[in-house]
C-alpha positions as CSV (number, residue, x, y, z in Angstrom):
1,M,45.2,-3.8,-45.8
2,T,47.4,-5.8,-43.4
3,L,46.0,-8.1,-40.7
4,K,47.4,-5.8,-38.0
5,S,45.6,-2.7,-39.3
6,F,42.4,-4.7,-39.7
7,L,42.5,-5.9,-36.1
8,I,43.3,-2.4,-34.8
9,G,40.4,-0.9,-36.8
10,M,38.0,-3.6,-35.6
11,F,38.9,-3.3,-31.9
12,A,38.8,0.5,-32.2
13,S,35.3,0.4,-33.8
14,F,33.8,-2.0,-31.3
15,G,35.8,-0.5,-28.4
16,L,34.6,3.0,-29.1
17,A,31.0,1.9,-29.3
18,W,31.3,-0.1,-26.0
19,L,32.9,2.9,-24.3
20,C,30.2,5.4,-25.4
21,M,27.1,3.2,-25.1
22,I,28.0,1.1,-22.0
23,A,31.0,2.1,-20.0
24,I,30.4,5.9,-19.8
25,P,26.6,5.7,-19.2
26,T,27.1,3.0,-16.5
27,A,29.7,5.2,-14.7
28,K,27.5,8.2,-14.8
29,M,24.4,6.3,-13.6
30,A,26.3,4.7,-10.7
31,S,27.3,8.1,-9.3
32,L,23.9,9.8,-9.4
33,P,22.8,11.2,-6.0
34,P,19.5,10.1,-4.6
35,V,16.4,12.3,-5.4
36,K,15.3,14.1,-2.2
37,M,11.6,14.2,-1.9
38,S,9.9,17.3,-0.5
39,G,6.4,18.7,-0.2
40,E,7.3,21.4,-2.7
41,E,8.8,19.1,-5.4
42,D,6.6,16.1,-4.7
43,A,9.1,14.0,-6.6
44,E,8.3,10.4,-7.7
45,F,9.0,8.0,-4.9
46,Y,11.2,4.8,-5.0
47,Q,9.3,1.5,-4.8
48,R,11.1,-1.7,-3.9
49,K,10.9,-4.1,-6.9
50,T,9.1,-7.3,-6.2
51,T,10.3,-10.2,-8.4
52,G,11.8,-13.6,-8.5
53,R,12.2,-15.4,-5.1
54,V,10.0,-12.9,-3.3
55,L,7.1,-13.6,-5.7
56,N,7.6,-17.3,-5.3
57,G,7.4,-16.8,-1.5
58,A,4.2,-14.8,-1.9
59,Q,2.6,-17.7,-3.9
60,I,3.6,-20.1,-1.1
61,Y,2.1,-17.7,1.5
62,A,-1.2,-17.7,-0.4
63,A,-1.2,-21.4,-1.2
64,N,-0.8,-22.3,2.5
65,G,-3.7,-20.0,3.5
66,C,-1.6,-17.6,5.7
67,Y,-3.9,-14.8,4.6
68,T,-6.8,-16.4,6.4
69,C,-5.3,-15.5,9.8
70,H,-2.8,-12.7,9.0
71,S,-3.5,-9.4,7.4
72,Q,-1.1,-7.0,5.6
73,L,-3.0,-3.8,5.9
74,I,-2.4,-0.8,8.2
75,R,-5.8,0.8,8.3
76,P,-6.3,4.4,7.1
77,T,-6.9,6.9,9.8
78,Y,-10.6,7.3,9.2
79,L,-11.1,3.6,10.1
80,G,-9.1,3.8,13.3
81,S,-5.4,4.8,13.2
82,Q,-2.9,2.0,13.8
83,I,0.1,4.3,13.4
84,F,0.9,4.1,17.2
85,R,0.7,0.3,17.6
86,K,4.2,-1.0,18.4
87,D,6.0,-2.3,15.3
88,V,2.7,-2.7,13.3
89,A,2.9,0.3,11.1
90,G,6.7,0.6,10.9
91,V,9.2,1.7,13.5
92,S,10.2,5.0,15.1
93,N,13.7,5.6,16.3
94,A,16.4,8.2,16.4
95,D,17.3,7.6,12.8
96,A,13.9,7.7,11.1
97,D,10.2,7.2,11.5
98,T,8.8,4.8,8.9
99,R,5.3,4.5,10.4
100,R,2.6,5.1,7.9
101,E,-0.7,3.7,6.6
102,T,-0.8,1.1,3.9
103,H,-0.7,2.4,0.3
104,Y,-1.8,0.6,-2.8
105,D,1.7,0.8,-4.2
106,D,2.9,-1.5,-1.3
107,Y,1.5,-4.4,-3.3
108,R,3.0,-3.4,-6.6
109,G,4.5,-6.3,-8.4
110,E,2.6,-9.0,-6.5
111,E,0.1,-11.1,-8.2
112,Y,-2.4,-10.7,-5.4
113,A,-2.6,-8.0,-2.7
114,Q,-2.4,-10.1,0.5
115,L,-4.8,-8.0,2.5
116,G,-5.9,-10.9,4.6
117,L,-9.3,-12.1,5.8
118,T,-9.0,-11.8,9.6
119,R,-6.5,-10.8,12.2
120,M,-6.6,-14.0,14.2
121,G,-2.8,-13.6,14.1
122,P,-0.7,-10.4,14.1
123,D,-0.6,-8.1,11.1
124,L,2.5,-8.9,8.9
125,S,2.8,-5.6,7.0
126,N,6.1,-5.0,8.8
127,Y,7.0,-8.5,9.9
128,G,10.6,-8.0,8.8
129,Y,11.2,-5.4,11.6
130,R,9.7,-7.6,14.3
131,A,11.6,-10.7,13.2
132,E,14.9,-8.8,13.5
133,A,14.0,-7.6,17.0
134,Y,12.8,-11.0,18.2
135,A,15.8,-12.8,16.7
136,A,18.3,-10.3,18.3
137,R,17.0,-11.2,21.8
138,T,17.6,-14.9,21.2
139,G,21.0,-14.6,19.5
140,M,19.6,-15.9,16.2
141,T,19.4,-14.4,12.8
142,A,16.0,-13.2,11.5
143,E,16.1,-16.1,9.0
144,Q,16.8,-18.7,11.7
145,W,14.1,-17.3,13.9
146,T,11.5,-17.3,11.2
147,V,12.3,-20.9,10.2
148,A,12.1,-22.0,13.8
149,H,8.7,-20.2,14.2
150,L,7.3,-22.0,11.1
151,Y,8.4,-25.3,12.6
152,N,6.8,-24.6,16.0
153,P,4.9,-21.3,16.6
154,R,4.5,-22.3,20.3
155,N,8.2,-22.6,21.1
156,E,8.6,-20.3,24.2
157,E,12.3,-20.0,23.6
158,L,11.6,-17.9,20.6
159,Q,9.5,-15.3,22.4
160,L,11.6,-13.4,25.0
161,G,10.5,-10.3,26.9
162,E,12.5,-7.1,27.3
163,Q,14.4,-8.6,30.2
164,G,15.0,-11.9,28.5
165,E,12.2,-13.8,30.1
166,E,10.3,-16.5,28.2
167,I,6.8,-15.6,27.1
168,D,4.0,-18.2,27.2
169,M,3.0,-19.0,23.6
170,S,0.8,-22.0,24.3
171,W,-2.2,-19.9,23.4
172,S,-1.1,-19.6,19.7
173,N,-3.3,-21.6,17.3
174,C,-0.9,-21.0,14.4
175,P,-0.4,-24.4,12.7
176,S,3.1,-25.8,12.5
177,Q,4.3,-26.1,8.9
178,L,5.9,-29.5,9.4
179,Q,5.4,-30.4,5.8
180,M,8.0,-27.8,5.0
181,F,10.7,-29.7,6.9
182,E,12.6,-33.0,6.5
183,D,15.2,-35.1,8.3
184,K,18.6,-35.2,6.7
185,D,21.9,-36.8,7.6
186,L,24.2,-34.6,9.6
187,V,27.3,-33.7,7.4
188,G,30.1,-31.5,8.7
189,Q,28.8,-28.5,10.7
190,G,25.3,-29.1,9.6
191,D,22.7,-26.7,8.1
192,S,22.8,-23.3,9.6
193,L,18.9,-23.3,9.6
194,A,18.6,-26.7,11.2
195,I,15.9,-26.8,13.9
196,N,17.5,-29.6,16.0
197,I,20.1,-32.2,15.7
198,N,19.9,-35.8,16.8
199,T,23.6,-36.6,17.7
200,T,22.8,-40.2,18.3
201,A,21.3,-40.9,14.9
202,M,23.4,-38.2,13.3
203,T,20.4,-36.5,11.6
204,Q,19.0,-33.0,11.7
205,V,15.7,-31.4,10.9
206,V,16.1,-28.8,8.1
207,P,13.7,-26.6,6.1
208,R,12.8,-27.6,2.6
209,E,13.2,-25.1,-0.2
210,Q,9.5,-24.1,0.3
211,A,10.2,-23.0,3.9
212,R,13.3,-21.1,2.8
213,V,11.5,-19.2,0.0
214,L,8.6,-18.4,2.3
215,T,11.0,-17.1,4.9
216,D,12.7,-14.8,2.4
217,Y,9.3,-13.4,1.4
218,L,8.3,-12.7,5.0
219,L,11.5,-10.9,5.8
220,T,11.0,-8.5,2.9
221,L,7.7,-7.3,4.5
222,K,8.8,-3.8,5.5
223,R,6.4,-1.1,4.3
224,D,9.0,1.6,4.8
225,S,9.3,3.3,1.4
226,A,8.9,7.0,1.8
227,L,5.8,8.6,0.3
228,P,5.4,12.2,-0.9
229,E,3.0,14.3,1.1
230,S,0.3,14.0,-1.5
231,M,0.2,10.2,-1.0
232,N,0.9,10.0,2.7
233,N,-2.2,9.8,4.8
234,A,-0.4,9.4,8.1
235,P,-1.5,11.8,10.9
236,Q,0.7,14.9,10.9
237,N,1.1,14.7,14.7
238,A,2.2,11.0,14.6
239,G,5.7,11.8,16.0
240,A,4.4,14.0,18.7
241,A,1.8,11.5,19.9
242,A,4.3,8.7,20.0
243,T,6.4,10.6,22.5
244,K,3.6,11.1,25.0
């Protein structure tokens, strides 16, 4: 056997196995259409995977006692429906209606279900939606807005009304997470998440890694995964009542 025929045979053997076991299955799986759920089929629903950085953020959330003042629980109807509270149980717009009650699968993958002890602060089940809306009014990204809120929850420039007016936030007793921030030298354009910049001392206040990870976790809080009818306890007339 020549070296040439040996190499051709080796590449053909490994190449054929790679083609059949990796390339072709990957191509087929990538083109699969989504499974449409219906009351008749009651197909298995998709659940967002909770791993890595999100789990780290959940641990920081728990370690700093955020659950003592914030809940992550949209009450079931028999305990007083919260489907119609603005942005609390999801959102309703022309594209879709994601409002629904909390389901036990919403906490799948997390070490602890962050149900919360009290509602001294707003429920955070769908915080990701609210952060996007608040940030849009201020010209910030949701990440920038959340970091700024962690630094100073009483910053009135972060809470703007429908007409762009500042809303008094002096009543908030949410503690500032100053331990999650540090002063750093200003280099180049600076950190995009910097809270403020001292041009005289050429320094800026930037979030530490802890604040960044906690922010990532908070922005994933969107309980919007669709549920089959057998698992969805939302009132059937939710859409009709919301339009009244």
